[in-house]
C-alpha positions in Angstrom: 0.0 -0.2 -0.1 1.6 3.4 -0.8 0.3 6.8 0.0 1.0 10.4 -2.2 1.1 13.3 0.3 0.3 16.8 -1.1 -0.3 20.5 0.3 -3.1 21.9 -0.8 -2.9 25.4 -1.9 -6.4 26.5 -1.6 -5.8 26.3 2.2 -3.0 28.7 2.1 -4.5 31.4 4.5 -1.8 34.2 3.2 -2.1 33.7 -0.7 -3.0 37.2 -1.4 -0.2 38.8 1.3 2.3 36.3 -0.2 1.2 37.1 -3.7 1.3 40.8 -3.0 4.9 40.7 -1.3 6.3 39.1 -4.1 4.5 40.3 -7.3 3.6 43.7 -6.7 6.4 46.4 -6.6 4.4 49.4 -7.5 2.1 49.6 -10.3 4.4 47.6 -12.8 3.7 44.4 -10.8 -0.3 44.8 -10.1 -1.1 43.4 -13.3 0.8 39.8 -12.5 -1.3 40.2 -9.3 -4.0 40.2 -10.6 -3.4 37.2 -13.6 -2.4 35.1 -10.2 -5.8 35.8 -8.2 -7.7 35.1 -11.2 -6.0 31.6 -12.4 -6.6 30.6 -8.6 -10.1 31.7 -8.5 -11.3 30.3 -11.7 -8.7 27.5 -12.8 -7.9 26.4 -9.4 -4.4 26.0 -8.0 -2.3 22.8 -8.2 -1.0 20.8 -5.1 2.4 20.7 -4.1 3.5 17.1 -4.4 5.4 16.6 -0.8 6.0 13.0 -1.0 5.1 9.2 -0.3 5.1 6.7 1.5 4.9 2.9 1.5 3.0 0.4 4.1 3.1 -3.4 3.0 0.0 -4.9 4.0 1.4 -7.7 5.4 3.2 -5.5 7.7 -0.1 -4.2 9.2 -1.1 -5.8 12.7 -4.9 -6.1 13.3 -5.1 -3.5 15.8 -4.0 -1.3 13.0 -1.3 1.2 13.3 -0.5 4.8 14.9 2.6 6.5 14.1 5.2 8.7 11.9 6.4 7.4 8.4 9.4 8.9 6.6 8.2 10.5 3.2 9.9 9.3 0.3 10.2 11.0 -3.2 8.7 9.5 -6.7 11.8 9.6 -8.6 15.2 8.8 -7.4 16.8 11.8 -8.5 14.4 14.0 -6.4 15.1 14.5 -2.7 12.2 14.9 -0.1 12.2 15.3 3.3 10.1 15.1 6.3 7.5 12.7 8.0 3.9 12.1 8.0 2.0 10.5 11.1 -1.1 8.6 9.9 -3.5 6.5 11.6 -4.5 3.1 9.6 -6.9 0.6 11.0 -8.2 -2.5 9.1 -12.4 -3.1 9.0 -14.3 -5.8 7.3 -16.7 -3.5 5.9 -17.4 0.2 5.4 -18.6 2.0 8.3 -21.7 2.8 7.1 -22.3 -0.9 6.7 -21.1 -2.0 10.1 -23.8 -3.9 11.5 -24.4 -4.8 15.0 -23.4 -8.4 15.7 -24.7 -10.3 19.4 -21.7 -11.9 21.2 -23.2 -15.4 20.5 -23.6 -14.6 16.7 -20.0 -13.0 16.6 -18.5 -16.6 18.3 -20.4 -18.7 16.1 -19.2 -16.7 12.8 -15.4 -16.7 14.5 -15.9 -20.8 15.1 -17.0 -21.4 11.5 -14.2 -19.5 10.1 -11.8 -21.4 12.1 -12.9 -24.7 11.4 -12.8 -23.6 7.6 -9.1 -22.6 8.2 -8.2 -26.0 10.5 -9.9 -28.0 7.5 -8.1 -26.9 4.8 -4.9 -26.2 6.4 -4.6 -29.4 8.1 -5.4 -31.4 5.1 -3.2 -29.6 2.8 -0.6 -30.5 5.2 -1.4 -34.1 5.4 -1.4 -34.0 1.3 2.4 -32.8 1.2 3.2 -36.0 3.3 3.0 -34.6 7.0 2.8 -37.0 9.6 -0.1 -34.8 11.9 -0.6 -31.2 11.7 1.1 -29.1 13.9 -2.1 -26.7 14.6 -0.5 -23.5 13.7 -2.2 -21.4 10.8 -0.9 -19.4 8.2 -0.2 -15.6 8.6 -3.0 -14.3 6.7 -5.3 -17.0 8.6 -4.3 -15.6 12.0 -4.8 -12.0 11.2 -8.5 -12.4 9.5 -9.5 -14.0 12.9 -7.9 -11.6 15.3 -9.2 -8.5 13.1 -12.6 -10.4 13.7 -12.0 -10.7 17.2 -11.2 -7.6 17.6 -13.9 -6.0 15.6 -16.5 -8.0 17.6 -15.2 -7.6 20.9 -14.7 -11.0 21.7 -12.2 -11.5 24.7 -9.0 -14.0 24.6 -11.2 -16.3 26.7 -13.7 -16.1 23.9 -10.7 -17.4 21.4 -9.5 -19.8 23.9 -12.8 -21.7 24.5 -13.5 -21.3 20.2 -9.9 -22.9 19.8 -10.3 -25.9 22.0 -14.1 -26.7 20.7 -12.5 -26.8 17.2 -9.7 -28.9 18.1 -11.5 -31.2 20.3 -13.6 -31.5 17.1 -11.1 -31.9 14.5 -8.1 -33.3 16.0 -8.9 -36.8 15.1 -10.0 -36.4 11.4 -7.7 -33.9 10.6 -4.7 -35.5 12.5 -3.7 -32.4 14.9 -0.6 -33.3 16.6 -1.1 -33.9 20.5 1.3 -31.4 21.3 -1.2 -28.6 20.0 -3.8 -30.1 21.3 -1.7 -29.7 25.0 -1.2 -26.4 24.0 -4.9 -25.6 23.5 -6.1 -26.9 26.9 -3.1 -25.3 28.8 -4.3 -22.0 27.1 -7.9 -22.7 27.8 -7.0 -23.4 31.6 -4.5 -20.5 31.7 -7.2 -18.0 30.5 -10.2 -19.4 32.5 -8.1 -18.9 35.4 -6.8 -15.3 34.6 -10.3 -14.4 34.6 -11.2 -16.1 37.8 -8.0 -14.0 39.4 -9.9 -10.9 38.3 -13.0 -11.7 40.9 -15.3 -12.3 37.6 -16.8 -15.9 37.0 -15.7 -17.0 33.4 -19.0 -18.9 33.6 -21.1 -15.7 33.4 -18.2 -13.7 31.3 -18.7 -16.3 28.3 -22.5 -17.3 28.8 -24.2 -20.2 29.1 -24.5 -20.8 25.6 -20.6 -21.2 25.3 -20.1 -23.2 28.4 -22.5 -25.8 27.2 -20.4 -25.9 24.0 -17.3 -26.2 25.7 -18.5 -28.8 27.9 -19.7 -31.1 25.2 -16.2 -30.7 23.2 -14.7 -31.8 26.5 -16.5 -34.5 27.1 -16.3 -35.8 24.0 -12.6 -35.4 23.7 -12.4 -37.3 27.3 -15.0 -40.2 25.7 -12.7 -40.4 22.5 -9.3 -40.7 24.9 -11.0 -43.5 26.5 -12.0 -45.4 23.4 -8.0 -45.1 22.0 -6.1 -45.7 25.5 -8.9 -48.8 25.6 -6.7 -50.3 22.8 -3.2 -48.8 23.3 -1.4 -51.7 22.3 -2.5 -51.5 18.7 -2.9 -47.2 18.4 0.7 -46.7 20.4 2.7 -49.9 19.4 5.5 -50.2 22.1 7.9 -50.9 19.9 7.1 -47.6 18.0 9.2 -44.8 19.2 6.8 -42.0 17.8 3.6 -43.4 18.5 5.0 -44.0 22.3 5.5 -40.2 21.8 2.1 -39.5 20.7 1.0 -41.5 23.6 2.9 -39.8 26.3 1.1 -36.2 24.9 -2.3 -37.5 25.1 -1.7 -38.4 28.8 -0.4 -35.1 29.6 -3.5 -33.5 27.8 -5.8 -35.8 29.8 -3.6 -34.6 33.2 -4.1 -31.1 32.2 -8.1 -31.8 31.6 -8.9 -33.3 35.0 -6.6 -30.3 36.4 -9.5 -27.8 34.8 -11.4 -26.7 37.7 -14.4 -26.7 35.6 -13.9 -30.6 34.8 -14.2 -30.5 38.4 -17.5 -29.3 38.7 -19.3 -30.1 35.9 -18.2 -33.9 34.9 -17.4 -35.0 38.7 -16.5 -38.5 40.0 -13.1 -39.0 38.3 -9.6 -38.1 38.5 -6.8 -38.6 36.1 -5.5 -41.9 37.6 -8.7 -43.6 37.6 -9.3 -42.5 34.2 -6.3 -44.1 32.8 -6.6 -47.2 35.1 -10.1 -47.6 34.0 -9.0 -47.5 30.0 -6.2 -49.5 30.0 -7.1 -52.1 32.3 
């Protein structure tokens, strides 16, 4: 993205005074002065080119920018000096077209968008020969999701909840690495705890609709993990080192899972040791 900057001569407050000082020296210069006024009035004055700036779109953060840039010349032989201070924000819609979106609708749209990106990028990764997708979206996808979240007032806890719901749904069908599953559950637990330390009930902050979606995703992951561990000798052969590493990360995921206070409150009656013992016996 580039921009040219010019000085508007129509906004010169002292045009007449300047012309009088420059051109009117006795009666001989009065004609030139009248011609200048006439040209300015009837034909308009041309703006003076001040310089140009370049802002790569890929360098624009989701929250926008608000600082000064050095002015550059159009041609190499010209020399332009100075700075211009600008503020740039990325928006998905024009201001007059912006619509009010409820917190629930914003969350649903965010989740649909994230599911799309995860499905496409995970499948492409596996097509290229990867064993399990690392979970990292491309920079444009991350920027688009962050922009959507910012424009709709989503909190970091909202994003963490959505991350877990999407990963819990797609980790099996898209072959998501258990390292990323562990990262996601740790992030969720961290954001949940940070909200609680501020004296706010996380469940009330996100609303019962999101709490129910989260519980369904947590319950689904727990049940799926039970089935996998029940046949761990087949899924994770002891003589297969990469398989043993995957099982280790799955167990770490489950350990964090059972330390999550929402699990302890809403899905009581079991702990990590009891769960694993029941599954592998």
